[in-house]
C-alpha atoms as an extended CHARMM CRD file, in Angstrom:
* protein
*
       118  EXT
         1         1  GLN       CA            125.2160000000      137.0660000000       -3.1000000000  PROA      1               0.0000000000
         2         2  VAL       CA            122.9930000000      136.6530000000       -6.0130000000  PROA      2               0.0000000000
         3         3  GLN       CA            123.5090000000      133.2920000000       -7.8970000000  PROA      3               0.0000000000
         4         4  LEU       CA            121.9160000000      131.9070000000      -10.9460000000  PROA      4               0.0000000000
         5         5  VAL       CA            122.9240000000      128.6870000000      -11.8020000000  PROA      5               0.0000000000
         6         6  GLU       CA            122.0530000000      126.8310000000      -15.1700000000  PROA      6               0.0000000000
         7         7  SER       CA            122.2370000000      123.2130000000      -15.9160000000  PROA      7               0.0000000000
         8         8  GLY       CA            120.9990000000      120.7840000000      -18.6780000000  PROA      8               0.0000000000
         9         9  GLY       CA            122.7740000000      121.7990000000      -21.2520000000  PROA      9               0.0000000000
        10        10  GLY       CA            124.5850000000      119.4730000000      -24.3150000000  PROA      10              0.0000000000
        11        11  TYR       CA            124.6250000000      118.0920000000      -27.4230000000  PROA      11              0.0000000000
        12        12  VAL       CA            121.5760000000      116.5620000000      -29.0270000000  PROA      12              0.0000000000
        13        13  GLN       CA            120.5870000000      115.2250000000      -32.8030000000  PROA      13              0.0000000000
        14        14  GLY       CA            118.0720000000      117.5390000000      -34.7540000000  PROA      14              0.0000000000
        15        15  GLY       CA            114.7160000000      116.7730000000      -33.6140000000  PROA      15              0.0000000000
        16        16  GLY       CA            115.5370000000      115.9310000000      -30.0350000000  PROA      16              0.0000000000
        17        17  SER       CA            114.6850000000      117.5380000000      -26.5920000000  PROA      17              0.0000000000
        18        18  LEU       CA            116.8340000000      118.7890000000      -23.5620000000  PROA      18              0.0000000000
        19        19  ARG       CA            115.3800000000      120.5820000000      -20.3870000000  PROA      19              0.0000000000
        20        20  LEU       CA            117.4040000000      123.3870000000      -18.9940000000  PROA      20              0.0000000000
        21        21  SER       CA            117.1460000000      124.5520000000      -15.2590000000  PROA      21              0.0000000000
        22        22  CYS       CA            118.1290000000      127.6040000000      -13.5510000000  PROA      22              0.0000000000
        23        23  ALA       CA            118.5190000000      127.6140000000       -9.5330000000  PROA      23              0.0000000000
        24        24  ALA       CA            118.4790000000      130.8250000000       -8.2900000000  PROA      24              0.0000000000
        25        25  SER       CA            119.6270000000      131.9830000000       -4.5740000000  PROA      25              0.0000000000
        26        26  GLY       CA            120.3980000000      135.1960000000       -2.8540000000  PROA      26              0.0000000000
        27        27  ILE       CA            117.1040000000      136.8480000000       -4.7060000000  PROA      27              0.0000000000
        28        28  THR       CA            113.1690000000      136.9740000000       -3.3330000000  PROA      28              0.0000000000
        29        29  PHE       CA            112.6190000000      134.5890000000       -6.2930000000  PROA      29              0.0000000000
        30        30  ARG       CA            108.5440000000      135.3840000000       -6.3220000000  PROA      30              0.0000000000
        31        31  ASP       CA            109.6770000000      139.0030000000       -7.0030000000  PROA      31              0.0000000000
        32        32  HSD       CA            111.5560000000      138.2890000000      -10.2520000000  PROA      32              0.0000000000
        33        33  ILE       CA            110.5220000000      137.9820000000      -13.7670000000  PROA      33              0.0000000000
        34        34  MET       CA            112.5900000000      134.8860000000      -14.9210000000  PROA      34              0.0000000000
        35        35  GLY       CA            113.7480000000      134.9770000000      -18.6680000000  PROA      35              0.0000000000
        36        36  TRP       CA            115.8070000000      132.4360000000      -20.6770000000  PROA      36              0.0000000000
        37        37  TYR       CA            118.2450000000      134.2570000000      -23.3780000000  PROA      37              0.0000000000
        38        38  ARG       CA            120.3130000000      132.6900000000      -25.8170000000  PROA      38              0.0000000000
        39        39  GLN       CA            123.3820000000      134.1990000000      -27.8530000000  PROA      39              0.0000000000
        40        40  ALA       CA            124.8100000000      132.4590000000      -30.9540000000  PROA      40              0.0000000000
        41        41  PRO       CA            128.5650000000      133.1200000000      -32.1780000000  PROA      41              0.0000000000
        42        42  GLY       CA            128.4230000000      136.3410000000      -34.0900000000  PROA      42              0.0000000000
        43        43  LYS       CA            124.6640000000      137.2140000000      -33.0020000000  PROA      43              0.0000000000
        44        44  GLN       CA            123.2840000000      139.4010000000      -30.5440000000  PROA      44              0.0000000000
        45        45  ARG       CA            121.7250000000      137.9270000000      -27.2130000000  PROA      45              0.0000000000
        46        46  GLU       CA            117.8030000000      137.4130000000      -27.7490000000  PROA      46              0.0000000000
        47        47  LEU       CA            115.0730000000      136.7630000000      -25.4270000000  PROA      47              0.0000000000
        48        48  VAL       CA            113.8770000000      132.8350000000      -26.0360000000  PROA      48              0.0000000000
        49        49  ALA       CA            111.2880000000      132.8430000000      -23.3990000000  PROA      49              0.0000000000
        50        50  GLY       CA            110.0570000000      134.6840000000      -20.2250000000  PROA      50              0.0000000000
        51        51  ILE       CA            107.7340000000      134.2790000000      -17.3270000000  PROA      51              0.0000000000
        52        52  SER       CA            106.2640000000      136.6860000000      -14.8720000000  PROA      52              0.0000000000
        53        53  SER       CA            106.2390000000      135.9670000000      -11.1140000000  PROA      53              0.0000000000
        54        54  GLU       CA            102.3680000000      135.2110000000      -11.6760000000  PROA      54              0.0000000000
        55        55  GLY       CA            103.3050000000      132.5500000000      -14.1620000000  PROA      55              0.0000000000
        56        56  ASN       CA            102.5090000000      134.0790000000      -17.3490000000  PROA      56              0.0000000000
        57        57  PRO       CA            104.4970000000      133.1840000000      -20.1400000000  PROA      57              0.0000000000
        58        58  ASN       CA            105.8160000000      134.7390000000      -23.2760000000  PROA      58              0.0000000000
        59        59  TYR       CA            108.2260000000      133.4500000000      -26.4420000000  PROA      59              0.0000000000
        60        60  ALA       CA            110.0500000000      134.2790000000      -29.2920000000  PROA      60              0.0000000000
        61        61  ASP       CA            107.9860000000      133.5210000000      -32.5780000000  PROA      61              0.0000000000
        62        62  SER       CA            110.8180000000      131.0670000000      -33.2910000000  PROA      62              0.0000000000
        63        63  VAL       CA            110.5350000000      128.9340000000      -30.5480000000  PROA      63              0.0000000000
        64        64  LYS       CA            106.5530000000      129.0350000000      -29.9040000000  PROA      64              0.0000000000
        65        65  GLY       CA            105.1740000000      125.4710000000      -29.9480000000  PROA      65              0.0000000000
        66        66  ARG       CA            108.4200000000      123.7470000000      -29.3720000000  PROA      66              0.0000000000
        67        67  PHE       CA            109.8350000000      125.4850000000      -26.0570000000  PROA      67              0.0000000000
        68        68  THR       CA            108.2010000000      125.4900000000      -22.7290000000  PROA      68              0.0000000000
        69        69  ILE       CA            109.0230000000      128.0540000000      -20.0000000000  PROA      69              0.0000000000
        70        70  SER       CA            107.9150000000      127.2090000000      -16.3300000000  PROA      70              0.0000000000
        71        71  ARG       CA            108.8610000000      128.0770000000      -12.6440000000  PROA      71              0.0000000000
        72        72  ASP       CA            108.6620000000      126.9280000000       -9.2350000000  PROA      72              0.0000000000
        73        73  ASN       CA            108.5300000000      129.5380000000       -6.7310000000  PROA      73              0.0000000000
        74        74  ALA       CA            109.1110000000      127.0510000000       -3.7100000000  PROA      74              0.0000000000
        75        75  LYS       CA            112.3030000000      125.7010000000       -5.2980000000  PROA      75              0.0000000000
        76        76  LYS       CA            113.4270000000      129.0850000000       -6.6200000000  PROA      76              0.0000000000
        77        77  SER       CA            113.6090000000      127.3910000000      -10.1940000000  PROA      77              0.0000000000
        78        78  THR       CA            112.9100000000      128.1400000000      -13.5160000000  PROA      78              0.0000000000
        79        79  TYR       CA            113.0250000000      125.6050000000      -16.5220000000  PROA      79              0.0000000000
        80        80  LEU       CA            113.2370000000      125.6590000000      -20.0930000000  PROA      80              0.0000000000
        81        81  GLN       CA            111.7320000000      122.4510000000      -21.8980000000  PROA      81              0.0000000000
        82        82  MET       CA            112.9140000000      122.4290000000      -25.4200000000  PROA      82              0.0000000000
        83        83  ASN       CA            111.5380000000      120.0070000000      -27.8470000000  PROA      83              0.0000000000
        84        84  SER       CA            111.9790000000      119.6700000000      -31.6610000000  PROA      84              0.0000000000
        85        85  LEU       CA            115.0880000000      121.2320000000      -31.6530000000  PROA      85              0.0000000000
        86        86  LYS       CA            116.9660000000      122.5230000000      -34.7340000000  PROA      86              0.0000000000
        87        87  PRO       CA            120.4290000000      123.3630000000      -35.5540000000  PROA      87              0.0000000000
        88        88  GLU       CA            119.6670000000      126.8770000000      -35.3790000000  PROA      88              0.0000000000
        89        89  ASP       CA            118.7500000000      126.6230000000      -31.6530000000  PROA      89              0.0000000000
        90        90  THR       CA            122.1800000000      126.1940000000      -31.0520000000  PROA      90              0.0000000000
        91        91  ALA       CA            123.7790000000      128.7740000000      -28.4510000000  PROA      91              0.0000000000
        92        92  VAL       CA            124.8550000000      129.6700000000      -25.2870000000  PROA      92              0.0000000000
        93        93  TYR       CA            121.7050000000      129.8000000000      -23.0860000000  PROA      93              0.0000000000
        94        94  TYR       CA            121.4740000000      132.3210000000      -20.1980000000  PROA      94              0.0000000000
        95        95  CYS       CA            119.1720000000      132.4460000000      -17.0020000000  PROA      95              0.0000000000
        96        96  ASN       CA            118.2380000000      136.0990000000      -16.4770000000  PROA      96              0.0000000000
        97        97  ALA       CA            116.2950000000      137.1960000000      -13.2920000000  PROA      97              0.0000000000
        98        98  ARG       CA            114.7560000000      140.8120000000      -13.2890000000  PROA      98              0.0000000000
        99        99  ASN       CA            112.9000000000      142.5620000000      -10.3060000000  PROA      99              0.0000000000
       100       100  ARG       CA            109.3510000000      143.0790000000      -11.1410000000  PROA      100             0.0000000000
       101       101  TRP       CA            109.5990000000      146.2560000000       -8.8290000000  PROA      101             0.0000000000
       102       102  VAL       CA            112.7810000000      147.8940000000      -10.0700000000  PROA      102             0.0000000000
       103       103  GLN       CA            113.3510000000      146.1630000000      -13.5020000000  PROA      103             0.0000000000
       104       104  THR       CA            116.8460000000      147.8820000000      -14.0520000000  PROA      104             0.0000000000
       105       105  LEU       CA            117.8850000000      145.4360000000      -11.6130000000  PROA      105             0.0000000000
       106       106  GLU       CA            118.5010000000      142.2350000000      -12.8770000000  PROA      106             0.0000000000
       107       107  TYR       CA            121.0910000000      138.9700000000      -12.6940000000  PROA      107             0.0000000000
       108       108  TRP       CA            122.3460000000      136.8140000000      -15.2480000000  PROA      108             0.0000000000
       109       109  GLY       CA            123.4930000000      133.1760000000      -14.9940000000  PROA      109             0.0000000000
       110       110  GLN       CA            126.9550000000      131.8640000000      -16.5640000000  PROA      110             0.0000000000
       111       111  GLY       CA            125.5110000000      130.4240000000      -19.5540000000  PROA      111             0.0000000000
       112       112  THR       CA            125.1040000000      126.7660000000      -20.6600000000  PROA      112             0.0000000000
       113       113  GLN       CA            125.9350000000      125.4500000000      -24.0590000000  PROA      113             0.0000000000
       114       114  VAL       CA            123.1410000000      123.7960000000      -26.3430000000  PROA      114             0.0000000000
       115       115  THR       CA            124.5270000000      122.2240000000      -29.1950000000  PROA      115             0.0000000000
       116       116  VAL       CA            121.9640000000      120.6500000000      -31.9620000000  PROA      116             0.0000000000
       117       117  SER       CA            123.4260000000      118.7220000000      -34.7620000000  PROA      117             0.0000000000
       118       118  SER       CA            121.7070000000      118.6000000000      -38.2230000000  PROA      118             0.0000000000
């Protein structure tokens, strides 16, 4: 059974930092592209950051320079360090794993709430 379990969300004042973690089980972690998505109320889910199996990151323009994605293949985990948080970063953040060989095969975590006050 595949599980992606997020943790680290919470409430923070604007300008603050949070670190999200996603622990994966039931998949061959190194064969998956990992990503963090977010969905704010009334908006579509959007990609925040992704990281390839080799560790190459990519970011949405809105978070470049503030967020850093990383992965630890030995721990089957991916992380999102979020600095200089803004109220517009408020959303539910979801961890995603997409198989690098069969990219229609993907999994989602349950989501973790991030709330940034102004």
